N, C-alpha and C positions, 0 to 999 in steps of 0.2 A: 739906429746907431747912436743918435743923440741921447735917447733915453738910457741906453746901455752905459754910455759914458758918464752921465749924471749919476746913475746908480753906483757905478764903480767909485766915483769920487766921494759920494756920501759914505760908502762903506769904508774907504780909506780914511776919511776924516773921523769916522767913529773909532776906528782902530787906534788912531793916534791921539784921540782926544783925552782931555783931563777926566771927562766923565767916565771913560773906560778905566782909567787908572783908579778912580775912586771906587768903581764897581769891583775891580780886582781887589782893592783893599778890604772891602766889606766881605767878599768871598774868602779872602785870605784869613781874616780873623777867625771865621768858623773852621776853616781847614787847618789853621795853625793849632787851634785848640785840640783837634783830633790827633795832631802829631805827638802830643804829650803822652808819655807812658803813665797811664792813669789806672785807677781801680777798675776791676773787671767784675761784671755782674752777669750771672747766668740765671735766666728766667725759664721755668719748666712747666709745660702743660701736656695734655694728652693728644690734642689735635692741632692742625695748622691754624685754626681760628680761635684758639683758647687764650691767646696772649692778651695782656693789658696794653693796648697800643699807646695810650697817652702816657703811661708810666715809662714804657720803653723809650718813647721819643724824648721825654723829659730827661731821663738818665743819660741818653746819648747826646742830646743837643744842648741841654742846659748845664748838666753836670760834666759833660764831656767824658763820660765813662765808657769804656769798651764793653758794650752790652750785647748779649746774644740771647736768642730764644731757642730752646731745645724742645721740639715737639716729639713725643714718644712715637707717634704714628705719622703717616703722610695723608691720612684722611680717606683711604681707599674705600671705606665702607659707608661713606656719606651719600647723600642724594646729590643730584646735579640739576640745578635750576636754570642752567644756561646752555647746556649741550647734551650730547648723547654719551659722553665718556662714563664708563662704570669701572669699578674694581681698580686694577692696576693703572689703567689709562686715566681714571679720575685722580689717582695718586700723582701722576705726572702733572696734571693740570693744577692740583692744589700745591704742589711744590713750586711751580712757577708763580702762583698767586702769593705764596709765602715770600719768595725772593723779591717780588715786586713790593710787598709791604715792607720788607726789611730795608730796601733801598730808600724808601721814603723816610723811614725813621733814622737811618744811618746805623743800623744794627746788623748782627750776623745771625745765621740760621744753622741749626744742627738737627739731626734726626736719630732714631734708632731703627733696629730691624723689625720692630713690632708692626704688624698690619692692623689697620682699623677693620675689624671684622663685623662692624655694624653696631647697633645700639646694644648695650649690655646692661643687665638689671642690677649688677652688683660688682664690687671689687673682687670678691671671691670668684665669681664666674669669669671675670676677665683674666685673673692670674692663673686660672686653670688652663686657659687657652694660650696665653703668651708664654714664650720660653724665658722664664724669669731670670735665670742665670745669664743667658746670652744678652738679654736686654740690659741687665745691670752692668755687664762687661762693656757694652756700648756706652752707657752713661758714664761709667768710670773713665773710659778712654776720653770721652768728651771733656770731662772735668780736668783730667791730667793734661790734655792738649790745650785747653783754653785757660786753665789755671785761674778760675774766678776767686775773687776775694769774698764775695757774698753770693749765695744761691737763694732764689725766691721761687717757691712753688705756688702755682695758681690756685691749687686746691688743697683742702685740708685732708691729712691722712686719717683723721678721726671722725669726720662728719660724713655720713653716707650721702652720696650725691644722686641726682636724677639720672646720671649716666655712670655706669660702673668703671669705664675707662678713666674717668676723672679722679676718683679716689685712688684707684690702682696706681695712677701716675704719681700721686703724692706719696704713697707707700714706698714705691720704688725710689723716689727721690730721697726719702729719709735714709734708705739703706745705702744708696750710692754715695751720699754725703760722707758716711763713715768709711766705706770701702776704699775711696780714692786715696786715702792716706795710709792704708794698710798694706805693708810690703808683702803680705801673704796673699792678697787678693789680686787675681789676674796678673801674676808676676811676669807673664810673657810680654806684657806691655812695657815693662821697664827697660827692655833693650832699646826702645824707641823714645819713651817718655819717662819722666821722673815722678815720684810720689807728689801728691798735692792734697793739702787739707784746707778747704775754705774756712774762713773765720767764723761765719754764721750762716744759718739757714732760717729763712723767714717764710711764713705763709702770708701772702697778700690777701687779706681778708676781703672777700667780695661782698659788695652791697648790691645795689641794683645794677648789674653789669651791662645790661643791654644786649647780652649775647644769649641766644635762644636756649642753649642747653646748659648754661652755667647756673648753678643751683640757687636761685632765690636771693634772699637778703639775710645777711648776718649782722646783727646789731653790734657796733663797735663797743668794746669794753675799756675800762680805764687803763688796764695794763697794755692795751694795744698801742704800738708806736705809730706816730703820725708823720706823713710827709705832705706838705702843701705844694701842689703843682700850680704854678702861676698861669696867667692867661696867655702871655705872649713870649715867644722866643725872640729875645732882643737882637740876636745876631742875624737871623734870617727874616726878621720882621713878619713872622707867621704866628698865628695863634696855635697853641698846642692842640686845641680842639680841632683845628683844621688839619693839622698833621695827622692826628689820631684818626679822624674821620676818613681822610684820604687813604690811610694805611688799611683801616678795617674794610673799607669799600673794595679793596682788592680781592677780598674773599667772596667774589660775586657768585661763584658756583654754589655757595651755601646761602644765597639770598641775604647776604649781610648788607643791609642798607642803614647807614649811620649818618646822622646829622651832627654837625659841629655844635657843641655846647659851650657857649662863651662865658664861662665863669671859672674861678679857681676850683680845683678839685682837692679833696682830702683823701689820701690813700692810707689805709690802716694795715699794720703788720703785726703778726704774732710771732715771737721768737720761739722756734721749735728746737734748734740745736745751736751750740756754740756759746761763747762767753757772753755774760750779761753786759749790757751797755753801761758805760760809766757816765754818759750824758746823752741827751737826746738831739744833739746836733747831727747834721748830715755826715760830717767827717767821722763822727763816732759810729753812726749807723752803718756806714760802708767802710769801716776800718780795714786797712789792708793787712793781709797775713804775710806779707813779704817785706823783709828788711830793706831799708833804703840803701841802694848801691850808690857809691860816690859819683860814678859816671852818669847814672840815671838822674841823680839829683842835679848835676851840672847841666845835663841835656834839657831837663824840664825848666831850669832857670833861664837858659838861652832862649827857649821857646816863649817863656813868659815875657821876656824883654821885648820880643817881636810883637807879641799880642798887645802889650801895653802901648807900644809906639803906634800901632795901627788904630787902637781904640781912641787914641788922642788925635787922630787925623793924619798921621805921618804915613804916607803910602809909597814913598820913593824907596828905591834900593832894596826892595824885598828879595829880589833874585840874588843880589850880592850877599845879603845877610844869610840867606839859606846856603849859598855856596860856602861861606865861611864855616857854617856848622858841619857841612859835609866834609870839609878839609879837616876839621877838628876830630871828626869821627874816625878818621884814618888811623889815629894813634890809640883808639880804644880797642881793647881785646875783641877779637872777632866773635866770641861766644856771648858778648854782652847783649842784652835784649834791645838796646837802642838801635842795633843794626836792622831790626825788623821794620824800622821806620824809614830806611834808606830810600826804597822805591817811592814811597809817598812824598818824601822831601824832593826827590828829583822831579816828579810830576808837577808838584806845586811850584818849584823853581821855573820849570818850563812855562807853566801857565802865567807866572808873574812877568815873564818877558813879553807876553802878548802873543806867543806862538800857539798854533793849533796844528794838530795832525789828525787825519782821517783816512782810513784804509777801506776802500770799496772794491767790490767785484760785481760783474754783470750776472753772475750765476749764484743761485742760492744753494746749489748742490755741487760738490766736487767728488770725483772718483779717484781713489788711490791709483798711482802709476800714470795718471793722465796729465796732459798739459793744462795749466791754469794761468789766468791773467788777473792781475790786481792793479789798482792805481792808488798810490799814496798822494793824497792832497796835503801838501805841506805849506803852511804859512809861517815863515820865520822872519820877523821884522829885521831889516838891515841894522837898525840901531840897537838891537837886542844884545849884541855881543855873542850870539850863538852861531856855531858853525856846524853844518850837517856833514859828518865825516864818512858815514857809511850805513848800509842797511844789511842785516843778516836775516836770511829766511831759512830757518833750520828744518822746515818740513819739506824742502825740495830735495830731490834724489841726490844731487850734488849740493853740498852746503853752499848757499848762494850769498856771497858778500860783495856788495857793490860800493866802491868808494866814491865820495863826492867832495869836490872842493868848492862847492857852490852854496850860497845861502840866499834866501829870498822866498818869494811866493811862487810855487810851481806845482806841476803834476808829474809824478815820477811813475813810469810804467814798470811793473815787476812781472816777469814771466818765467815759468819754469815747470819742471815735471815733479808732481807730487811723489813723496816717498811711497813705495809699493807696499810697505808694511803698515800703513795707516788703516785702522779698522773702522767699519761703519759706525756712525754716531749711535750711542745707546747709553742710557743712564747707568752709571756703575752699580747703583743699588738694585738694579733689575737683573744683573748678570747671574745671580743665584736665586732661583725662584723660591726655594724653601718650601714651606707647606702653606696651609690655608691661613695661618695666623702669624707667621714669621718668615722673613726673608733669610737667605743663607749667603751673606756677602763673602767675598774672598778676603777682605781685610776690613779693619775698623774704619780706615780712611774712606773706603768705598761707600760705607753705609752711613757714617756720621756726618760727613761734610755735606752741606746743603747744595753746593754747586760744584759740578765737575770742572776740572781744569781743562781748558781747551788745548788740544795738541797743535792748533793752528795759531801761532803768534809770531810776528816778526819783531826784531829788535832794531830800533832806530838809534844809531850812535851819534851823539852830539858832543860838542866841546864848548864849555863856557869859561872863558878866560883861563884856559889851561886845565880846567876841571872836566874830566870825562863824565858824560851822563848817558844813560840808556833808558829809552822809553819803549815799553812793549805794547804792541797793538795786535788785535785780532781782526781779520777781515770780516766785513759785513756786506750783505746785499740789502741795500736800502737801510732799514733800521734793524734787520734781523741777522742773527749769527749764521754763519755758513755751516752747513752740515756735510759730513762725509757719507756718501751713499755707496751702496754696492753698484756694480755695473748694470745690474738688472734686478728689478723687484717684481713680485707678484701679489695680487690682491684678489681673494675670493669674493664672489658676489653675495655671499651670505656667511653668517657665522656658524650656522647649523643646518644640517639636512636630516630630515626624519624619514626613515625607510622601514617598511614592513618586510617580512620574508618574501624574497623573490620580486619585490617591487623595485622599480628603477626611477631614477631622477637625474636630470642633467645639472651640472654645476659649472659655473663660469669662472675663469681665472684671467684677470686682466694683467698683461705683462707691460712693464714700463722700462724702456731703455733710458739709462741715465748718462750715456756717453754720446759723443758726436759721431762715432764710428759705426758703420754697418756691422752687425754681428749675427752669426748663425747660432740658433738656440735649440736645444732639445729639452722638452718639457715632460716631466714624469710626475705622477702622483704616487704617494707612498702611504699604505695603510696596513692594518693587521689582516690576517686571514679572515675570510668570511665576507669580504667586500670585493666584488668584481669591478674592475675599472677598465673602461674601453674609450678610446684606444689605449694601449699600454704606453705609448709615447707619441708625441707630436713634435715634428721638426719644422722649423720655419726660419726665415731670414728677416731680421728687423733693421729698419733704417735707424740712423742716429736720432736719439731723443724722441722716438716714436712709441706708440702704445698699440697693443694687439690683444684681442679677446680670443681665447681658446676655450673649448668646452669638452668636458668628459662626461660619460654616462656612468653612473654609479648604480650597482645592483646588489642588493643584500642577499647573501646566501646563508645567513645565520638563522637558526631555529630557536633562538633564545634572545632575551633582551640584553643589550650591551651598548655602551657608549665607546666609540673609537675616536682616535685622533687621526685626521688626514693631513699630511704635509705634502709640499711640492719640492721638486728639485729642478733648477734651471741651469743647464749645463752649457757653458760657452767656452771659448778658448782661454778665458781668464779663470776658469774653475767652475765649481758647482755652487750655486747660490740658493739660499732658502729663506731670504728675508722678505718681509712685506714692508710697506712704508706707512708710517703714521705721523700725523701732524696735529699738534695742539696749538691753535691759533685764535686768539681773541684780542680785541683792542686793548684790554687792560693789563695784559701780560706780555712778556717777551716770547715770541713764537719759538716753538721747539719742534724739530724733526728727529725721529728716531726709527730704528729699523730692527724690530724683533723678528723672530722666526715666524713665518706664516703658518697658520694652522686653521683647521676646520673641524668642528665636532660632527660626528655621524651618530645619530641615535637610531639603533636598530630596535624597533618596537612597533607593536601592532596598536594603532590608534584608530578607532572607528569614529566617523563623524557623519551625521545625516544632513546638517546644514550645508547649503551649496554656495550661497553668496552672502557676504556680510559687508557692512560699512564700518570703517574705523575712523572715528572722529578724534584726531590727534590732539593731545595736549602739546605744550611746548617741548620740542626736542624729544619726542616720544617715538621710539623705534620698535615697539612691541609688534606692530603690524607686520614687520619683516619675519618674525617668528611665526605668526599666525598663517603666513603664506605657506608654511610647511604643512598645514592642515587643509587648506582650501586653495583652489586655483583662482577663485574670484574674491579678492579682498580689495575693496575700493576705499581709498583714503580720501576723506573729504574734510573740509574746514567747517567749523561750527556755523559760520556765517552763511554757508550755502544750504543749510538744512531746510530753510523755507522753500527753496526752489527745487528740492530733491524729492523724487517719488519714493518715500520711505517704504512703501508696501512692496517694493521690488526686492527688499533684503530680508533674508531669513532672520538676521540678527544685526543689531547695531551695538558697537562697543565704543564706549567713551574712554579716552586715553587717561593715563595716570595724571593726577593732580589737576584735572581739567577745570575744576571750580576755583583753584588757586590762580591759574593762568588766564582763564576765560570765564569770569563770573557772568558775563553777558549771556552765557548759555541758558540762563534761567528764562530768558525771553521766549525760548522755544519749548518750554516744559509742556505747555498745552498740546502742541503738535506731537511731542514724544509720547505723551500719555495716550493720545488718540491712536498712535501707532501700536502701543502695547495692547490696549484694550481691543484692538481689531485683530490681535493674534500674533503680534511681533514679540521679539525678545530684545530687551534693552539691558545692557550690562554696564554698570558704572564701577570703575576701579577706585582705589584709595585716593583720598584727598587729605591734606595736612591742615591742622588748625592754625598753623603759622600763615600769616599773610592771607587769611581767608576773609573776604569782604562780605560774605553772606553768613547768616546764623545757621542755616540748614543747607545741606547739599542734596542733590538728586531730584529727579522728576517726581519721585515720591519721597519727601524729605526725611532726613534724619540728621543727628548731630554727631560729629566726630570728636575723638579725644586724643590725648597723648599716649594712650596705652598701646603697648606692643607685645607681641609674643616673640621673643628673641631666641629661645631655646629650640634649635632646629631638630632636636631629637625628642621634643615634648610629645607626649601621647595625644592623639587626636580621637575624640569621642564623636560618634555619629549620633546626633540627636533624633534623627528620623532616618533609619537605615533603609526605609522603603521609598524615600523621596526620589522622584525621577532624576534629579541632578546627580544622585549617587548610583544610578542604575542604568541609565540609557544615554547613549548606546554602549558605554563601557561600564563594567561593574567596578566601582571604586572600593578598594580595600585598604587596609593599613599599609600595605607595601607601597601604595601610591604616595605616601608621605615620607618615604625613605630617601636619603641622599639629597635633601633640600640644602640650599646654601644660604648663609647669612642670617635669615630670619624666616619665621612662619608668616607673620602678618604685622601690619603697622598702622598706627592711627585708627584704631578700631572704633566703630560706632559706639556711642555711649547711650543714646536714647533712640528708639525707633517705634514707629506706629505698630499697632496690633496686627496690621495686615502682613507685616514681615514675619517670616518664619526662619529662625536660626537653624542652620543645618549642621554646623561643626562646633565643637567645643575644644578648647585647649587650656592648659594651665599656665597662667602668668606667674613667674617666680615670686613676685612681690604682691600681686593683687588678687590671687586666686583664679577662679574659673573665668574664662572669657568666651562669650557665646556669639560675638559679632564678626567672626571671621568671614562667614558667607551667609548672607541674608537673601531669601527669595520671597517675592511678593507676587502672588497670583492675582492678576487684574484682568477682568473680562476674559478674553480668549488667549491672552498672552502672559508674559512673565517679565517682571522687573527684578534684576539681580544686583545687589551691592556686594562687591568683593574687596576685603581688606587684605587678602592673601598676597604675598609678594610674588605674584606670578610674573611680573615684569623682570624679576631676577631669575626665576626658575626656568622659563622657556628658553632664553638664550644660553643657559647653562646645560640644556639637554636633560632636564629632570623628566623622566617619562610619565610619572604620575601627574605632574602639572599639565602636560599635554592632554592626558586623558580627561582630567577634570575640566579643563577649558573646553575641550570638545563636547563634553556633556552640557556645559553651560550654554554653548552656542546652539546645541541641538535640542534643548529642552522643549521648545515649542513644537517639535516634531515627534514627541515621544508617545504619540497615541494616547495621551492623557493617562499614563500609567497611574498617576496619583488618584 
């Protein structure tokens, strides 16, 4: 008790100390600068990690400009170096990484409907796949919504880049710049927004960017404009290098590791469109395209006076000064842009009094129509002059408004029934799936804005010396936002099932109750004709917040090859539910839960395999073994470090996971053991590795070197360099049809040099570099085989590409081919 009393006294003294007031003054200077209606800068790139973090931080924190980054895609086609998310789920992760980066810089985030479909060889190839007019409409909407004075493109529209998405993004930026001010362009937007023409468009000339895919070094020319970024942010006492490094390091899924560079930076700019500069000052560089409004001018003058007084050390009466500005704003016409700052002023006023508000709940999931509990932790110093007058909870079934005549430090319990029309949490940009290369959003707002507005927000009503204030808060469970969940969800135990004609396989479905109440559930699976499901329905009763596993037997009755989608229906008294639960949760981002429709792919195809038992040595976050379990019942997942103690001769084949030499270069210690295994008759398969972050010069038990070369055209013709080779004939005959319907890419990071013992099996045409022969290399050693595959089988198998399964089955079975070669 004594320790608790001492701790409380120390906390009380901190709250009331001059030190806190001085700290508030320092914070206030930075936040006051943000209040000003300043120039707006829109920076544009192709992917979530293409931005220039140091420049964005400088513009936002030093120049106090309203700065935003528009990423054409959400990065769905990238790799994932930290987890198992791919495709759309990787896009969800990279959106969260982008938002985390923007919070560090103090900037905003926008997107378009374009999907990152993987590496692209050229801008022309990219623009053939993207819906150019729809993406331009998104970009124009973003420009008209944000109204930037200056636009900056990360890439040049005229210089071919190592990634086609990059140059394509710059080409689209050039067009969007002109269209935003054209009354004939996307006129349907003008019922919501008005025309806007930015003053200038620049290319931020990249030098050595430090970003893997950003193309090389461009020598600055005399006509390039220059901005010098200093070392230190004087308001936050942080080096811009530290801010930029911390921001860039949020892109961890893309293995972005950036160290702070403690020196001034010169950024170069090429004027692409707009008026020539009359001088080379920053004010001229970022000249506004908006005439100065008398109210805006007065508003900025009032904020400047507050900033001046704080920088001179006067930290008293900030709350009263802000209250005076709010009272003055009441006589300003309501459509004036200064009113966009009202909420920010109210929050800063509240903070200046030393008050804090925090809204917590014991549950991370809520279900519509159910009772929920929250606790508002309110600290309102008695001497602050603030009075807590009431709390409104608009998401309760009956609008909940509680009056209070009390002020002080306390915990306020809020309890009520959630509105029944609240829908399960789901990113708005995913509501329209679109096609392989573009989303189909319901509105521009759904696709462009980087962050969904939470339907869960309470309003805390305060009074400061007769002036009403409203502070909005969203409930949190610990540090995470609360998600709205369906009453029940289902999760399949696999993403794909492979069946031949009349073959059967069991599939598991885990049910999760998200309510406290007991509920009766009827479970059904739904699929097209040709798939027999037994039983047709399962009925059970679930306890509150419990989970149950149910199983169904699937039998194929099709006599031809087909991919089907299997869905489930969970019927309760609250309706029929079809959602699964997904969570993206990493320490460097804000966790997110969302509930898409649950589905499972069924591949009806005849795949023959003679291998019986294999070992899969996983790379980091490698889940390909799950797909291989559709081919074999005995797939043993082992760590590389256990190879020494494992009897390798018990396996027909050993498969090394993707990027294993990137994540576990220590594997080289076991090369001698793996070579003995191969030469005694085993099959060793190594999958692709990237040259990025590779600590060894050569990869593989029988070494070769890898390059940046890729084959990205999924319709590119495949030539068989040795049509009689066992890997193309046993136990499945591989033909051209096995390379149909591939997704995203054919092969990546192809070998560049290999020993004469390797035999290339496949050839494809690279759009830029001609023929590529390193897609599949086979090395016959002793009685066994060593195979190096750069084919993107890790994408094809989960997607249910039948030819990929047949080819992998042949790779695993090659040691049992009766030596057809």
